[in-house]
N, C-alpha and C positions, 0 to 999 in steps of 0.2 A: 815212871814208869812211858812210856809215846809211844806210837805209831809215826813214824816219825814222815814215810808218807811208802807211800804205793805202789806198781806198776803193772806190767800184765804183756806180753811179747804173746805169736802164734802163731802156727805152718804159714808157708804162700800158700797154701791151696784151699783156696774160700771156693766151696758150689750150695746154692741154691737150692732148698730144701725138693724141690720137685728131679731138677739136677742126680742126685743122690739115690731117693727116690726110687731112678728109677733101674740105678745102677745096685741098690739092693735083692731088687726085684731081679736081676737078672743072677748076682751075684750068687741068690737064695732058690733059685729053679728050680733044680736038683731036687727040694727036700722041700721045696711049701708047696701044696694042690695046689690053692686059691693064693697066687701072687697079685691081687689084686685092691688084700687085706693090707695090701703096704703104705698104696694106698689113700688110705680110709686113717689107719693108725702114723700115720706120718701126718697127718692130716690137722692134727686136735694135738699134733705136739703143742702149737706156738711157734713155733721157730722156724723161720723165712731164711737159711741156711748155717751152715758150719764148714769151721777152718776143721782141715781136716791133713796128719800124720805126711802123709802118701799119696801119689797123687790118684782116684779113682782107678784109674786103671791095672793098678802096681797091687792093690787086695786081693784079686784071683789066682797069682801070684803067688800069696803068700800058704805055704805047704803046709805047714810046723810051727808048735809054737815056739820055738828058738825062733825062728826066724820072724817071728811077729818079734819075739823081744827083744828081738839085734837093733829092729825097726823103735822100738821107742825107747833104749837103748841113746842113741840119736840122737833121737827129737830131747829126747831129757837135755843129754848136755847139748844142745845150740838153744833151744826155749827157752832151758834153766839161764842163762850165760846173759843171754839179753834181759832177760826180764831183772836179772841181778843189774847190771848194769847200768837199766836205765828209770832201777827205785833209786840205784846212787844217784845217780847222775843228775837231779836235783837238791843233794844236799849239799854240805863240806865234810861228810863224811872218805873215808879213805875206801878201798874196798880191804885195807892190808887189817880194817878197824876194828871190821870185824872177830867179832871173842864166841861169838855159835853157832852155828848153820845147825838149823831146822829145818829138812827137808820130807816132802808129803808129795804118795802116792799110791794109787790102787792099783794100776794097770799093765803094773810091769814091777822084775825086780833085778839086782845086780848086784855081785859082788867085786871090790868094791863096788861099794855104793854110790850113789849120782853122784851128793857131795865131794865125796871122795876125791874121786875125778873133777867135779869143777875148783875145787883144793888145788890142786893139781893145772886144770888150766889158765883156773886165772888169775893165778899166784898169793891164793888168800892167806890169812898167817900158815908157818908148818902148829903153831898149839892153839888153831884152832877148836871146839868143841865142835864134836859132830854128835848127829842126834836125828838119825834117816827112820821112821818111822813112816810101815807100811799095814796099810789094816781097817782104817776111818774109813773112809770116802769118802761122802760131800757134806762129810763134817771136819774131813781134817783141815781147812782152811781156814776157822774156825777155834777148832785145840791146839794148832800150831803155835799162832799166836798166843794162844791162853799159853803155851808151854816157854814162849818164848817167854809170858811177861816172868809168870815165875822164876827165870831163870835171871833177868833183869832184874827184879827185887831183891836176888836175892846176891847179887854182883853186880850195886847200882852205877858204877863206872864204864859198864861196859850195852856191850849194841851186840843185836843179834840180827840175824837173816831166817825171818821163814821162805820154804820156795815148796811153794805148789801146784803141781807140775800132773797132767793128763796124757793121754793118747787110749780116748777111754774105742776109739775107733779099732783099732789094733785087740783087743779083745772081743769083738763082732763073732759071733760064732752061726759056719752058713751052714752046720744043719739039725740049726734049732731051732725051731718051731711052736717054745714057745710063746704064749705073750710077754714075758717076760721078755726073751726076746729082742721080740721084734718092737716092741715101742721101745727096746731101746734103739733101737737103729735106724730111732728118727729123734730121737732126740739126744744123746749125748754127742757134744764135741772136743778135740782135744786143743790145748793151750796150758802156757803157766801163768801163772804168777806172783811177784816175789814181796816181802811188806820187813824193813827196819825197823825195826821195835829197841827203842833204847831207854836205859834206867836213868833215874833221874836227879842220878850227880854230870851225868852226861850232860843235860841244861841246851838241850835239844829243841827247836818249834816242835809240835805236832800237838797229834790227837791224843787225848790221858786217858791209859787203865784206869780207871777206877779201880772193878774185882773180876772176876771169871767166876763159873757154878761150869760144874759136872757134872753130868745127870745118867746114868745107868739105869735101863728098863729090863727085868732080869727074867725072864725068860724067852723073851724075842728076839737069839739069833739068828730065824728064819724071815725077818723079816727085810734084812736085804743084803748083800754078801757074794761073794761069791761060793761056786759049789770049782774043786780046782778037779780036772781030770788032765791025761798026757795029749789033751788039744786045747788049754791051759784053762782061759775062764767063762766061767758059765753063770751068768746073772745071777739070781735071786731078788727080788724082788717084787711083794706079798701088794695083792689089791686093797690089803689092807692099811696099808702105811697112807692113806691120809685124813680116813677117820679114826687111825692113833693119836696122827698130827694130833687133831683138831680137839680131843680126847682131853691133852694134856699137855700143850704146850701152853697152852693158856699159864694153865694151875701154879705150871715149874714158872711163868716168868716173874708171875702174882707172886710165889713166894724170894722167889728169890729180888727183885727193886723192894718186895718193905722189907726185906735187911737194908739197907739203905735210908728207909722210910722214902721213900717214893712210889708209887703204881703209871701204870702203860700211858695215863695223860700228862706227865712229866716228859715222857722221851716225844724227840721233834723228829733223830733219825733212827728210821728200821734199816738196818742191814741185812736181807736178808738172803741164805744160798739161795739159787731162784735151780727148785727139788722138781720144775716141772709144774704143765695148769694147774691137778689137781690139786701137790699138795701147795701150790703158792694160795689160792683159795681155801684150800684147811689155815691154815697159815694168817692168813685175815682173818678169818672166820672166827678161829681159837681165842687172835689176839685184840676183836670184831673193828678191823680195823680196813679202812675202802680201799681200792681199788691201789688209788692214787696218791694210798702211803706206804708202798710198794712198789713207785714205778718204774725204780731203777733194776731193783729186778726184775719186773714183764721184760721190759728193755731188755738186760741182760740176755735174756731165754730167747728169745727172738732173734735177739743179732746172729746170738751168737753154740744157745744150747744149753745144754749140763753139759760145765767143766767138771763134774762131782766136787775134789776138794777146793780145785782154783777159783769156782767159782764165787764164791762170797768173796773172796777176796780180790776177787771184780766187779763188786756193784760197792766194795769200801772200795774201789781206787775211781769208777764212776761218781760216787759222794763225793769225795774229795777235791775232783779235779769240776766237775760241773756242777756239784749242787750244795758245797761249805755252807753248813746252816753260818749263822755267827755265834760268837765263841761264847763257852761257859751252856749252849746247850745241850741236856744229855742228847744218849745214843744207846741203840740195841744190836752189836751184832749175833746172828744168830744160825744156824745151824744143826741139821740130824743128819745122820746115819750107819751102818751098822756095827749093830749092837744087840740090841738098838739102846743111840745115845744121843743125848744133844750139847750141844758148848753156846753158850750165853756170855757174850764181853757183854760189861758193861765202861759204856765211851762216855768222855760230853772232850764236846769240841774246843 
């Protein structure tokens, strides 16, 4: 099993963090008693700027969840198509060769789902196996790779595409003055990423997927996720999340690696979801890593914000394009998300 390629796609609307902060202050002026809190919170997110699905001036015009969701569908189709074309473009694979399509998102819903629309739009195989996955949030990109690996392990002559697409900006709630929503307006951005996973019989170059692990933590469903109402998605984001990651991820990584006779010292590349400054710091503490070990995660957070499910795939792409280690180097791809849960993917370059 191998990761053959990874590619991303972003909306054409990019704004510096200060510009977004000013727009959010105006957007929430009728519900937020102290608008200056926006600047304070946004300045702590570690984000310089973000891509948004719509021009900033269009967000106040969205009056219903349906209107926001329609914008999500449009963005998902367009960005998804571009990301997949880019992922395929540098390989010998033709888009009609794809045997399975795993689509991951938490910021919108559609039926037929987005991968079905892209099968039509991109003229993919009529026999392609479709697996739409909703609700995994930030862990979704890692989970998508793990599920695609399961598929090509069962069908080693097959190739699968994983597409993670999020338009987080379309979920912001103007009348929600909770700390979780205010932080999310400064942290989350929009974008898509696609990864091609191939079975062993395909004989394609790439990063070997050695093993995966899913971990579910009981009685933690209020740690992260959505409350869903007639106004759409209202974020649930516990302030305890960094401490939870700090308390659990190190132990879980050690147990996972030990099953393959490895330790943290054997890992040469750490591909970690860009959960935010506090989460990244917690991951560093839990894994006893310095900031340089997660440099590409910090850089991705700074440039585009937290892209939820797509984030870890963008970091993976950056490793493949700009910091590819020596052949044989061990790598670990990791993310956490609603459930609460974690996904680990052991790689060998």
